[in-house]
OpenMM code with the backbone's topology and positions (N, CA, C; nanometers):
from openmm import Vec3, app, unit

residues = "UNK UNK UNK UNK UNK UNK UNK UNK UNK UNK UNK UNK UNK UNK UNK UNK UNK UNK UNK UNK UNK UNK UNK UNK UNK UNK UNK UNK UNK UNK UNK UNK UNK UNK UNK UNK UNK UNK UNK UNK UNK UNK UNK UNK UNK UNK UNK UNK UNK UNK UNK UNK UNK UNK UNK UNK UNK UNK UNK UNK UNK UNK UNK UNK UNK UNK UNK UNK UNK UNK UNK UNK UNK UNK UNK UNK UNK UNK UNK UNK UNK UNK UNK UNK UNK UNK UNK UNK UNK UNK UNK UNK UNK UNK UNK UNK UNK UNK UNK UNK UNK UNK UNK UNK UNK UNK UNK UNK UNK UNK UNK UNK UNK UNK UNK UNK UNK UNK UNK UNK UNK UNK UNK UNK UNK UNK UNK UNK UNK UNK UNK UNK UNK UNK UNK UNK UNK UNK UNK UNK UNK UNK UNK UNK UNK UNK UNK UNK UNK UNK UNK UNK UNK UNK UNK UNK UNK UNK UNK UNK UNK UNK UNK UNK UNK UNK UNK UNK UNK UNK UNK UNK UNK UNK UNK".split()
positions = [
    Vec3(-1.1678, 2.9961, -1.9401),
    Vec3(-1.1685, 3.1254, -1.8774),
    Vec3(-1.2738, 3.1244, -1.7682),
    Vec3(-1.2418, 3.1835, -1.6545),
    Vec3(-1.3351, 3.1898, -1.5438),
    Vec3(-1.4018, 3.3259, -1.5416),
    Vec3(-1.5326, 3.3283, -1.5391),
    Vec3(-1.6084, 3.4516, -1.5393),
    Vec3(-1.7099, 3.4479, -1.4249),
    Vec3(-1.6780, 3.5091, -1.3098),
    Vec3(-1.7743, 3.5086, -1.2000),
    Vec3(-1.9024, 3.5810, -1.2386),
    Vec3(-2.0151, 3.5364, -1.1857),
    Vec3(-2.1418, 3.6000, -1.2138),
    Vec3(-2.1700, 3.7064, -1.1095),
    Vec3(-2.1187, 3.8248, -1.1335),
    Vec3(-2.1427, 3.9387, -1.0449),
    Vec3(-2.1941, 4.0517, -1.1319),
    Vec3(-2.3217, 4.0502, -1.1639),
    Vec3(-2.3785, 4.1479, -1.2548),
    Vec3(-2.3983, 4.2817, -1.1858),
    Vec3(-2.3155, 4.3845, -1.2184),
    Vec3(-2.3274, 4.5131, -1.1524),
    Vec3(-2.4409, 4.5977, -1.2076),
    Vec3(-2.4937, 4.5668, -1.3260),
    Vec3(-2.6005, 4.6459, -1.3848),
    Vec3(-2.6725, 4.5616, -1.4887),
    Vec3(-2.7934, 4.6023, -1.5292),
    Vec3(-2.8639, 4.5272, -1.6318),
    Vec3(-2.7795, 4.5202, -1.7596),
    Vec3(-2.7774, 4.4056, -1.8232),
    Vec3(-2.6998, 4.3891, -1.9459),
    Vec3(-2.5550, 4.3515, -1.9218),
    Vec3(-2.5126, 4.3464, -1.7951),
    Vec3(-2.3727, 4.3171, -1.7645),
    Vec3(-2.3356, 4.1756, -1.8074),
    Vec3(-2.4302, 4.0814, -1.7939),
    Vec3(-2.4000, 3.9428, -1.8312),
    Vec3(-2.3726, 3.9328, -1.9804),
    Vec3(-2.4499, 4.0021, -2.0619),
    Vec3(-2.4280, 4.0007, -2.2072),
    Vec3(-2.2931, 4.0659, -2.2402),
    Vec3(-2.2599, 4.1745, -2.1716),
    Vec3(-2.1319, 4.2412, -2.1945),
    Vec3(-2.0166, 4.1501, -2.1529),
    Vec3(-2.0338, 4.0798, -2.0398),
    Vec3(-1.9305, 3.9868, -1.9933),
    Vec3(-1.9107, 3.8743, -2.0943),
    Vec3(-2.0205, 3.8236, -2.1517),
    Vec3(-2.0109, 3.7168, -2.2515),
    Vec3(-1.9378, 3.7667, -2.3767),
    Vec3(-1.9687, 3.8877, -2.4207),
    Vec3(-1.9007, 3.9442, -2.5375),
    Vec3(-1.7522, 3.9611, -2.5087),
    Vec3(-1.7193, 4.0054, -2.3879),
    Vec3(-1.5785, 4.0210, -2.3498),
    Vec3(-1.5089, 3.8858, -2.3458),
    Vec3(-1.5764, 3.7845, -2.2953),
    Vec3(-1.5198, 3.6499, -2.2900),
    Vec3(-1.4862, 3.6004, -2.4296),
    Vec3(-1.5780, 3.6169, -2.5230),
    Vec3(-1.5559, 3.5723, -2.6600),
    Vec3(-1.4369, 3.6458, -2.7223),
    Vec3(-1.4272, 3.7754, -2.6966),
    Vec3(-1.3155, 3.8527, -2.7511),
    Vec3(-1.1835, 3.8079, -2.6898),
    Vec3(-1.1805, 3.7881, -2.5584),
    Vec3(-1.0583, 3.7428, -2.4922),
    Vec3(-1.0171, 3.6047, -2.5399),
    Vec3(-1.1128, 3.5189, -2.5672),
    Vec3(-1.0818, 3.3841, -2.6150),
    Vec3(-1.0079, 3.3863, -2.7481),
    Vec3(-1.0310, 3.4887, -2.8291),
    Vec3(-0.9639, 3.4956, -2.9599),
    Vec3(-0.8148, 3.5229, -2.9464),
    Vec3(-0.7684, 3.5650, -2.8301),
    Vec3(-0.6271, 3.5949, -2.8124),
    Vec3(-0.5426, 3.4679, -2.8065),
    Vec3(-0.6004, 3.3542, -2.7737),
    Vec3(-0.5271, 3.2285, -2.7763),
    Vec3(-0.4685, 3.1874, -2.6432),
    Vec3(-0.4856, 3.2651, -2.5404),
    Vec3(-0.4391, 3.2235, -2.4092),
    Vec3(-0.5501, 3.2410, -2.3079),
    Vec3(-0.5399, 3.1653, -2.2002),
    Vec3(-0.6437, 3.1673, -2.0988),
    Vec3(-0.6291, 3.2893, -2.0095),
    Vec3(-0.7438, 3.3422, -1.9681),
    Vec3(-0.7474, 3.4610, -1.8840),
    Vec3(-0.8537, 3.4409, -1.7767),
    Vec3(-0.8171, 3.4679, -1.6531),
    Vec3(-0.9167, 3.4715, -1.5455),
    Vec3(-0.9699, 3.6138, -1.5409),
    Vec3(-1.0985, 3.6293, -1.5652),
    Vec3(-1.1627, 3.7607, -1.5751),
    Vec3(-1.2617, 3.7724, -1.4604),
    Vec3(-1.2400, 3.8677, -1.3710),
    Vec3(-1.3263, 3.8813, -1.2541),
    Vec3(-1.3594, 4.0278, -1.2300),
    Vec3(-1.4643, 4.0491, -1.1528),
    Vec3(-1.5057, 4.1856, -1.1206),
    Vec3(-1.6044, 4.2390, -1.2218),
    Vec3(-1.6529, 4.3599, -1.1970),
    Vec3(-1.7538, 4.4178, -1.2870),
    Vec3(-1.6961, 4.4487, -1.4250),
    Vec3(-1.7704, 4.4107, -1.5280),
    Vec3(-1.7223, 4.4284, -1.6649),
    Vec3(-1.6990, 4.5749, -1.6980),
    Vec3(-1.7666, 4.6653, -1.6295),
    Vec3(-1.7507, 4.8083, -1.6575),
    Vec3(-1.6499, 4.8755, -1.5631),
    Vec3(-1.5797, 4.7974, -1.4823),
    Vec3(-1.4802, 4.8549, -1.3915),
    Vec3(-1.3496, 4.8873, -1.4620),
    Vec3(-1.2709, 4.9747, -1.4014),
    Vec3(-1.1360, 4.9991, -1.4539),
    Vec3(-1.0613, 4.8664, -1.4550),
    Vec3(-0.9798, 4.8456, -1.5573),
    Vec3(-0.9131, 4.7173, -1.5783),
    Vec3(-0.7770, 4.7131, -1.5091),
    Vec3(-0.7545, 4.6030, -1.4365),
    Vec3(-0.6257, 4.5730, -1.3755),
    Vec3(-0.5754, 4.4438, -1.4398),
    Vec3(-0.4585, 4.4512, -1.5052),
    Vec3(-0.3993, 4.3314, -1.5643),
    Vec3(-0.2949, 4.2788, -1.4663),
    Vec3(-0.3114, 4.1530, -1.4262),
    Vec3(-0.2269, 4.0893, -1.3264),
    Vec3(-0.1364, 3.9869, -1.3953),
    Vec3(-0.0052, 4.0114, -1.3923),
    Vec3(0.0917, 3.9263, -1.4621),
    Vec3(0.1695, 3.8432, -1.3613),
    Vec3(0.1568, 3.7129, -1.3719),
    Vec3(0.2199, 3.6207, -1.2774),
    Vec3(0.3697, 3.6068, -1.3037),
    Vec3(0.4384, 3.5501, -1.2059),
    Vec3(0.5817, 3.5244, -1.2185),
    Vec3(0.6102, 3.3801, -1.2541),
    Vec3(0.7359, 3.3449, -1.2504),
    Vec3(0.7813, 3.2085, -1.2802),
    Vec3(0.8037, 3.1356, -1.1490),
    Vec3(0.7570, 3.0169, -1.1373),
    Vec3(0.6862, 2.9287, -1.2304),
    Vec3(0.5360, 2.9286, -1.2065),
    Vec3(0.4799, 3.0387, -1.1676),
    Vec3(0.3381, 3.0465, -1.1330),
    Vec3(0.2497, 3.0471, -1.2573),
    Vec3(0.1192, 3.0615, -1.2325),
    Vec3(0.0244, 3.0846, -1.3400),
    Vec3(-0.0761, 3.1884, -1.2898),
    Vec3(-0.1803, 3.2102, -1.3644),
    Vec3(-0.2769, 3.3152, -1.3315),
    Vec3(-0.3415, 3.2974, -1.1940),
    Vec3(-0.3450, 3.1754, -1.1431),
    Vec3(-0.4044, 3.1522, -1.0109),
    Vec3(-0.3210, 3.2129, -0.8978),
    Vec3(-0.2016, 3.2602, -0.9274),
    Vec3(-0.1215, 3.3293, -0.8253),
    Vec3(-0.1964, 3.4496, -0.7687),
    Vec3(-0.2921, 3.5005, -0.8437),
    Vec3(-0.3664, 3.6209, -0.8034),
    Vec3(-0.5018, 3.5901, -0.7421),
    Vec3(-0.5309, 3.4639, -0.7150),
    Vec3(-0.6636, 3.4260, -0.6648),
    Vec3(-0.7043, 3.4976, -0.5364),
    Vec3(-0.6095, 3.5265, -0.4490),
    Vec3(-0.6439, 3.5962, -0.3246),
    Vec3(-0.6624, 3.7463, -0.3462),
    Vec3(-0.6087, 3.7976, -0.4529),
    Vec3(-0.6118, 3.9420, -0.4798),
    Vec3(-0.7364, 3.9831, -0.5576),
    Vec3(-0.7776, 3.8987, -0.6525),
    Vec3(-0.8870, 3.9396, -0.7421),
    Vec3(-1.0180, 3.9712, -0.6704),
    Vec3(-1.0595, 3.8956, -0.5677),
    Vec3(-1.1862, 3.9322, -0.5025),
    Vec3(-1.1765, 4.0670, -0.4298),
    Vec3(-1.0606, 4.0970, -0.3768),
    Vec3(-1.0425, 4.2242, -0.3061),
    Vec3(-1.0538, 4.3395, -0.4053),
    Vec3(-0.9843, 4.3273, -0.5187),
    Vec3(-0.9900, 4.4324, -0.6200),
    Vec3(-1.1298, 4.4430, -0.6792),
    Vec3(-1.1919, 4.3283, -0.7060),
    Vec3(-1.3276, 4.3293, -0.7596),
    Vec3(-1.4257, 4.3937, -0.6643),
    Vec3(-1.4035, 4.3742, -0.5348),
    Vec3(-1.4896, 4.4344, -0.4337),
    Vec3(-1.4829, 4.5854, -0.4312),
    Vec3(-1.3784, 4.6421, -0.4883),
    Vec3(-1.3662, 4.7881, -0.4961),
    Vec3(-1.4140, 4.8413, -0.6316),
    Vec3(-1.4688, 4.7500, -0.7151),
    Vec3(-1.5217, 4.7921, -0.8430),
    Vec3(-1.4264, 4.7777, -0.9607),
    Vec3(-1.3118, 4.7143, -0.9381),
    Vec3(-1.2146, 4.6961, -1.0450),
    Vec3(-1.2356, 4.5622, -1.1155),
    Vec3(-1.2122, 4.5612, -1.2444),
    Vec3(-1.2160, 4.4383, -1.3227),
    Vec3(-1.0730, 4.3860, -1.3321),
    Vec3(-1.0519, 4.2610, -1.2992),
    Vec3(-0.9180, 4.2027, -1.3061),
    Vec3(-0.9094, 4.1022, -1.4195),
    Vec3(-0.7973, 4.1099, -1.4909),
    Vec3(-0.7659, 4.0154, -1.5968),
    Vec3(-0.6312, 3.9544, -1.5636),
    Vec3(-0.6318, 3.8249, -1.5367),
    Vec3(-0.5082, 3.7553, -1.5016),
    Vec3(-0.4822, 3.6492, -1.6083),
    Vec3(-0.3958, 3.6802, -1.7057),
    Vec3(-0.3684, 3.5823, -1.8113),
    Vec3(-0.2616, 3.4821, -1.7700),
    Vec3(-0.2668, 3.3648, -1.8296),
    Vec3(-0.1527, 3.2749, -1.8288),
    Vec3(-0.0608, 3.3345, -1.9357),
    Vec3(0.0566, 3.3766, -1.8971),
    Vec3(0.1434, 3.4404, -1.9935),
    Vec3(0.1914, 3.3416, -2.0993),
    Vec3(0.2395, 3.3962, -2.2076),
    Vec3(0.2904, 3.3171, -2.3196),
    Vec3(0.3871, 3.2105, -2.2682),
    Vec3(0.3618, 3.0877, -2.3104),
    Vec3(0.4461, 2.9759, -2.2703),
    Vec3(0.3933, 2.9012, -2.1489),
    Vec3(0.2883, 2.9505, -2.0876),
    Vec3(0.2344, 2.8880, -1.9666),
    Vec3(0.1028, 2.8147, -1.9896),
    Vec3(0.0457, 2.8246, -2.1081),
    Vec3(-0.0789, 2.7540, -2.1365),
    Vec3(-0.0719, 2.6957, -2.2770),
    Vec3(-0.1431, 2.5863, -2.3017),
    Vec3(-0.1341, 2.5192, -2.4312),
    Vec3(-0.1717, 2.6085, -2.5502),
    Vec3(-0.2643, 2.7017, -2.5300),
    Vec3(-0.3082, 2.7867, -2.6403),
    Vec3(-0.2070, 2.8915, -2.6823),
    Vec3(-0.1068, 2.9160, -2.6022),
    Vec3(-0.0081, 3.0205, -2.6335),
    Vec3(0.1313, 2.9721, -2.5966),
    Vec3(0.1764, 2.8708, -2.6678),
    Vec3(0.3085, 2.8144, -2.6438),
    Vec3(0.3803, 2.7981, -2.7784),
    Vec3(0.4223, 2.9100, -2.8382),
    Vec3(0.4908, 2.8987, -2.9676),
    Vec3(0.6236, 2.8243, -2.9553),
    Vec3(0.6623, 2.7558, -3.0609),
    Vec3(0.7876, 2.6807, -3.0605),
    Vec3(0.9077, 2.7709, -3.0862),
    Vec3(0.8889, 2.8790, -3.1618),
    Vec3(0.9993, 2.9669, -3.1995),
    Vec3(1.0416, 3.0526, -3.0810),
    Vec3(1.1701, 3.0504, -3.0492),
    Vec3(1.2208, 3.1230, -2.9320),
    Vec3(1.1996, 3.2737, -2.9435),
    Vec3(1.2057, 3.3264, -3.0652),
    Vec3(1.1879, 3.4708, -3.0810),
    Vec3(1.0466, 3.5172, -3.0468),
    Vec3(0.9525, 3.4241, -3.0408),
    Vec3(0.8153, 3.4595, -3.0027),
    Vec3(0.8017, 3.4849, -2.8529),
    Vec3(0.9128, 3.4662, -2.7778),
    Vec3(0.9128, 3.4928, -2.6339),
    Vec3(0.9902, 3.6200, -2.5990),
    Vec3(1.0299, 3.6960, -2.7008),
    Vec3(1.1016, 3.8207, -2.6745),
    Vec3(1.0093, 3.9176, -2.6015),
    Vec3(1.0684, 4.0085, -2.5273),
    Vec3(0.9912, 4.0983, -2.4410),
    Vec3(0.8884, 4.1795, -2.5193),
    Vec3(0.9219, 4.2189, -2.6408),
    Vec3(0.8260, 4.2934, -2.7220),
    Vec3(0.7005, 4.2147, -2.7519),
    Vec3(0.7157, 4.0844, -2.7716),
    Vec3(0.5999, 3.9968, -2.7952),
    Vec3(0.5125, 3.9873, -2.6700),
    Vec3(0.5782, 3.9790, -2.5544),
    Vec3(0.5041, 3.9684, -2.4283),
    Vec3(0.4297, 4.0989, -2.3982),
    Vec3(0.4938, 4.2104, -2.4276),
    Vec3(0.4270, 4.3399, -2.4112),
    Vec3(0.3088, 4.3501, -2.5075),
    Vec3(0.3256, 4.3012, -2.6299),
    Vec3(0.2159, 4.3012, -2.7269),
    Vec3(0.0973, 4.2197, -2.6749),
    Vec3(0.1250, 4.1115, -2.6034),
    Vec3(0.0169, 4.0328, -2.5433),
    Vec3(-0.0620, 4.1163, -2.4423),
    Vec3(0.0087, 4.1935, -2.3619),
    Vec3(-0.0585, 4.2777, -2.2616),
    Vec3(-0.1435, 4.3844, -2.3321),
    Vec3(-0.0880, 4.4452, -2.4337),
    Vec3(-0.1648, 4.5451, -2.5107),
    Vec3(-0.2872, 4.4816, -2.5740),
    Vec3(-0.2714, 4.3628, -2.6317),
    Vec3(-0.3847, 4.2945, -2.6939),
    Vec3(-0.4924, 4.2638, -2.5909),
    Vec3(-0.4518, 4.2266, -2.4721),
    Vec3(-0.5480, 4.1993, -2.3661),
    Vec3(-0.6230, 4.3264, -2.3274),
    Vec3(-0.5513, 4.4364, -2.3143),
    Vec3(-0.6162, 4.5647, -2.2843),
    Vec3(-0.7123, 4.6029, -2.3964),
    Vec3(-0.6685, 4.5853, -2.5203),
    Vec3(-0.7552, 4.6158, -2.6348),
    Vec3(-0.8801, 4.5293, -2.6341),
    Vec3(-0.8622, 4.3988, -2.6079),
    Vec3(-0.9753, 4.3071, -2.6060),
    Vec3(-1.0759, 4.3437, -2.4983),
    Vec3(-1.0258, 4.3990, -2.3897),
    Vec3(-1.1146, 4.4404, -2.2800),
    Vec3(-1.1765, 4.5771, -2.3064),
    Vec3(-1.1334, 4.6427, -2.4143),
    Vec3(-1.1872, 4.7748, -2.4466),
    Vec3(-1.1327, 4.8854, -2.3577),
    Vec3(-1.0134, 4.8646, -2.3029),
    Vec3(-0.9555, 4.9613, -2.2090),
    Vec3(-0.8449, 5.0424, -2.2767),
    Vec3(-0.8598, 5.1731, -2.2763),
    Vec3(-0.7540, 5.2597, -2.3292),
    Vec3(-0.6333, 5.2628, -2.2364),
    Vec3(-0.6614, 5.2651, -2.1053),
    Vec3(-0.5560, 5.2665, -2.0036),
    Vec3(-0.5881, 5.1587, -1.9018),
    Vec3(-0.4834, 5.0932, -1.8518),
    Vec3(-0.5006, 4.9854, -1.7554),
    Vec3(-0.4032, 5.0030, -1.6393),
    Vec3(-0.4386, 4.9433, -1.5286),
    Vec3(-0.3466, 4.9298, -1.4160),
    Vec3(-0.2742, 4.7975, -1.4401),
    Vec3(-0.1418, 4.7980, -1.4333),
    Vec3(-0.0644, 4.6773, -1.4589),
    Vec3(0.0084, 4.6380, -1.3307),
    Vec3(-0.0111, 4.5135, -1.2898),
    Vec3(0.0529, 4.4598, -1.1706),
    Vec3(0.1304, 4.3357, -1.2136),
    Vec3(0.2573, 4.3279, -1.1759),
    Vec3(0.3358, 4.2119, -1.2116),
    Vec3(0.4214, 4.1643, -1.0966),
    Vec3(0.4396, 4.0339, -1.0911),
    Vec3(0.5263, 3.9723, -0.9904),
    Vec3(0.6357, 3.8947, -1.0623),
    Vec3(0.7615, 3.9106, -1.0165),
    Vec3(0.8735, 3.8351, -1.0709),
    Vec3(0.8807, 3.8577, -1.2218),
    Vec3(0.8739, 3.7517, -1.3024),
    Vec3(0.8818, 3.7679, -1.4481),
    Vec3(0.7696, 3.8577, -1.4992),
    Vec3(0.6534, 3.8485, -1.4378),
    Vec3(0.5430, 3.9360, -1.4759),
    Vec3(0.5750, 4.0827, -1.4515),
    Vec3(0.6563, 4.1108, -1.3492),
    Vec3(0.6965, 4.2490, -1.3219),
    Vec3(0.7895, 4.3010, -1.4303),
    Vec3(0.8739, 4.2138, -1.4847),
    Vec3(0.9611, 4.2541, -1.5953),
    Vec3(0.8754, 4.2963, -1.7140),
    Vec3(0.7744, 4.2170, -1.7453),
    Vec3(0.6831, 4.2497, -1.8554),
    Vec3(0.6061, 4.3778, -1.8230),
    Vec3(0.5618, 4.3921, -1.7003),
    Vec3(0.4883, 4.5122, -1.6598),
    Vec3(0.5736, 4.6385, -1.6755),
    Vec3(0.6997, 4.6326, -1.6300),
    Vec3(0.7901, 4.7467, -1.6464),
    Vec3(0.8039, 4.7826, -1.7940),
    Vec3(0.8241, 4.6823, -1.8779),
    Vec3(0.8410, 4.7083, -2.0213),
    Vec3(0.7154, 4.7684, -2.0820),
    Vec3(0.5994, 4.7204, -2.0403),
    Vec3(0.4733, 4.7770, -2.0883),
    Vec3(0.4676, 4.9254, -2.0534),
    Vec3(0.5031, 4.9587, -1.9309),
    Vec3(0.4988, 5.0990, -1.8865),
    Vec3(0.6013, 5.1845, -1.9614),
    Vec3(0.7186, 5.1288, -1.9875),
    Vec3(0.8223, 5.2044, -2.0577),
    Vec3(0.7889, 5.2246, -2.2049),
    Vec3(0.7358, 5.1229, -2.2686),
    Vec3(0.7073, 5.1300, -2.4119),
    Vec3(0.5750, 5.1967, -2.4449),
    Vec3(0.4800, 5.1872, -2.3530),
    Vec3(0.3457, 5.2398, -2.3800),
    Vec3(0.2912, 5.3152, -2.2585),
    Vec3(0.3592, 5.4213, -2.2157),
    Vec3(0.3139, 5.4919, -2.0954),
    Vec3(0.1721, 5.5491, -2.1089),
    Vec3(0.1297, 5.5757, -2.2307),
    Vec3(-0.0051, 5.6266, -2.2527),
    Vec3(-0.1130, 5.5229, -2.2239),
    Vec3(-0.0759, 5.3957, -2.2172),
    Vec3(-0.1728, 5.2884, -2.1927),
    Vec3(-0.1749, 5.2423, -2.0475),
    Vec3(-0.0761, 5.2890, -1.9673),
    Vec3(-0.0630, 5.2418, -1.8293),
    Vec3(-0.1045, 5.3521, -1.7317),
    Vec3(-0.2144, 5.3274, -1.6594),
    Vec3(-0.2606, 5.4230, -1.5586),
    Vec3(-0.1712, 5.4160, -1.4355),
    Vec3(-0.1420, 5.2940, -1.3905),
    Vec3(-0.0507, 5.2726, -1.2779),
    Vec3(0.0282, 5.1450, -1.3012),
    Vec3(0.1438, 5.1383, -1.2375),
    Vec3(0.2296, 5.0206, -1.2434),
    Vec3(0.2628, 4.9778, -1.1014),
    Vec3(0.2432, 4.8508, -1.0739),
    Vec3(0.2847, 4.7937, -0.9467),
    Vec3(0.3727, 4.6734, -0.9784),
    Vec3(0.5006, 4.6847, -0.9430),
    Vec3(0.5968, 4.5777, -0.9701),
    Vec3(0.6403, 4.5156, -0.8383),
    Vec3(0.6215, 4.3844, -0.8268),
    Vec3(0.6559, 4.3119, -0.7055),
    Vec3(0.7790, 4.2257, -0.7308),
    Vec3(0.8784, 4.2382, -0.6474),
    Vec3(0.9995, 4.1553, -0.6488),
    Vec3(1.0994, 4.1887, -0.7587),
    Vec3(1.0741, 4.2924, -0.8362),
    Vec3(1.1666, 4.3307, -0.9425),
    Vec3(1.1796, 4.4835, -0.9435),
    Vec3(1.3012, 4.5341, -0.9347),
    Vec3(1.3188, 4.6799, -0.9365),
    Vec3(1.3032, 4.7366, -1.0777),
    Vec3(1.3081, 4.8671, -1.0868),
    Vec3(1.3050, 4.9345, -1.2165),
    Vec3(1.4203, 4.8820, -1.3021),
    Vec3(1.4018, 4.8775, -1.4342),
    Vec3(1.5065, 4.8220, -1.5208),
    Vec3(1.6442, 4.8866, -1.5023),
    Vec3(1.6505, 5.0163, -1.4831),
    Vec3(1.7800, 5.0826, -1.4612),
    Vec3(1.8470, 5.0365, -1.3330),
    Vec3(1.7696, 5.0218, -1.2279),
    Vec3(1.8232, 4.9749, -1.1004),
    Vec3(1.8691, 4.8303, -1.1108),
    Vec3(1.7939, 4.7500, -1.1842),
    Vec3(1.8330, 4.6097, -1.2034),
    Vec3(1.9627, 4.6008, -1.2831),
    Vec3(1.9737, 4.6823, -1.3871),
    Vec3(2.0969, 4.6820, -1.4676),
    Vec3(2.2168, 4.7213, -1.3822),
    Vec3(2.1993, 4.8242, -1.2997),
    Vec3(2.3083, 4.8681, -1.2121),
    Vec3(2.3467, 4.7560, -1.1151),
    Vec3(2.2469, 4.6952, -1.0523),
    Vec3(2.2733, 4.5895, -0.9530),
    Vec3(2.3393, 4.4678, -1.0178),
    Vec3(2.3057, 4.4428, -1.1435),
    Vec3(2.3665, 4.3304, -1.2141),
    Vec3(2.5130, 4.3588, -1.2456),
    Vec3(2.5429, 4.4835, -1.2826),
    Vec3(2.6804, 4.5210, -1.3166),
    Vec3(2.7663, 4.5438, -1.1932),
    Vec3(2.7121, 4.6066, -1.0900),
    Vec3(2.7919, 4.6524, -0.9760),
    Vec3(2.7724, 4.5728, -0.8474),
    Vec3(2.6676, 4.4957, -0.8404),
    Vec3(2.6366, 4.4250, -0.7158),
    Vec3(2.6270, 4.2751, -0.7362),
    Vec3(2.5677, 4.2075, -0.6401),
    Vec3(2.5605, 4.0613, -0.6438),
    Vec3(2.4432, 4.0076, -0.7269),
    Vec3(2.3684, 4.0946, -0.7941),
    Vec3(2.2478, 4.0486, -0.8622),
    Vec3(2.2768, 3.9505, -0.9747),
    Vec3(2.3893, 3.9624, -1.0434),
    Vec3(2.4207, 3.8698, -1.1516),
    Vec3(2.4240, 3.7259, -1.1004),
    Vec3(2.4867, 3.7066, -0.9868),
    Vec3(2.4938, 3.5716, -0.9285),
    Vec3(2.3548, 3.5256, -0.8853),
    Vec3(2.2764, 3.6160, -0.8280),
    Vec3(2.1426, 3.5795, -0.7812),
    Vec3(2.0467, 3.5483, -0.8961),
    Vec3(2.0763, 3.6005, -1.0136),
    Vec3(1.9884, 3.5807, -1.1294),
    Vec3(2.0423, 3.4777, -1.2276),
    Vec3(2.1280, 3.3896, -1.1834),
    Vec3(2.1894, 3.2907, -1.2715),
    Vec3(2.0869, 3.2096, -1.3498),
    Vec3(1.9740, 3.1810, -1.2867),
    Vec3(1.8738, 3.0954, -1.3483),
    Vec3(1.8144, 3.1565, -1.4748),
    Vec3(1.8147, 3.2887, -1.4853),
    Vec3(1.7602, 3.3541, -1.6050),
    Vec3(1.8443, 3.3149, -1.7259),
    Vec3(1.9748, 3.3230, -1.7123),
    Vec3(2.0640, 3.2820, -1.8205),
    Vec3(2.0518, 3.1343, -1.8511),
    Vec3(2.0374, 3.0537, -1.7470),
    Vec3(2.0254, 2.9091, -1.7672),
    Vec3(1.9014, 2.8750, -1.8495),
    Vec3(1.7922, 2.9483, -1.8271),
    Vec3(1.6696, 2.9198, -1.9016),
    Vec3(1.6749, 2.9684, -2.0458),
    Vec3(1.7772, 3.0428, -2.0813),
    Vec3(1.7945, 3.0864, -2.2201),
    Vec3(1.8731, 2.9854, -2.3029),
    Vec3(1.9334, 2.8891, -2.2381),
    Vec3(2.0120, 2.7872, -2.3089),
    Vec3(1.9195, 2.6848, -2.3752),
    Vec3(1.9616, 2.6317, -2.4900),
    Vec3(1.8789, 2.5277, -2.5526),
    Vec3(1.8836, 2.3983, -2.4721),
    Vec3(1.7712, 2.3294, -2.4672),
    Vec3(1.7537, 2.1962, -2.4093),
    Vec3(1.7567, 2.1946, -2.2565),
    Vec3(1.8484, 2.2649, -2.1923),
    Vec3(1.8619, 2.2613, -2.0470),
    Vec3(1.7311, 2.2905, -1.9724),
    Vec3(1.6587, 2.3961, -2.0048),
    Vec3(1.5341, 2.4239, -1.9309),
    Vec3(1.4336, 2.3106, -1.9397),
    Vec3(1.4179, 2.2546, -2.0576),
    Vec3(1.3230, 2.1464, -2.0742),
    Vec3(1.3597, 2.0251, -1.9914),
    Vec3(1.4875, 1.9959, -1.9833),
    Vec3(1.5318, 1.8824, -1.9032),
    Vec3(1.5178, 1.9087, -1.7545),
    Vec3(1.5394, 2.0320, -1.7130),
    Vec3(1.5294, 2.0677, -1.5723),
    Vec3(1.3844, 2.0642, -1.5247),
    Vec3(1.2941, 2.1001, -1.6126),
    Vec3(1.1529, 2.1026, -1.5749),
    Vec3(1.0878, 1.9693, -1.6035),
] * unit.nanometer
topology = app.Topology()
chain = topology.addChain("A")
for resn in residues:
    res = topology.addResidue(resn, chain)
    for name in ("N", "CA", "C"):
        topology.addAtom(name, app.Element.getBySymbol(name[0]), res)
């Protein structure tokens, strides 16, 4: 986990260390930047990216006083790569986001997602609106709009790869 040394107040380093230890218990890597006492922004990467997709964004947000948490989502880091396919269901991924917010001590968070991360972000907002202060979804429309476009428009053809990655063995061989 990367923890920049930007102490906004006395005792911030100790608080950052305590937060680091708590985040480490979740089992996946998280890039944690900005002031430990800032409002929390959870940044969810897309496929095939990782948490470093947000490297250009985190200093800007941190400069405004926001704390950013950019996890490697489930399946993208050795510490959180379960073998059972059901452990990748959307509810599990949303639970990861909630656990991250809980570990950071945040009742409400700003959630930003790109591509696959946006799908998880939308679900977090739909299932737990009381925990989401704001939602920013990049490259993925609202679930209702996506469903409509898949049924009535060309989106089904454009999203063929999603179905392909659900097949056994094929994704592993392709990657």
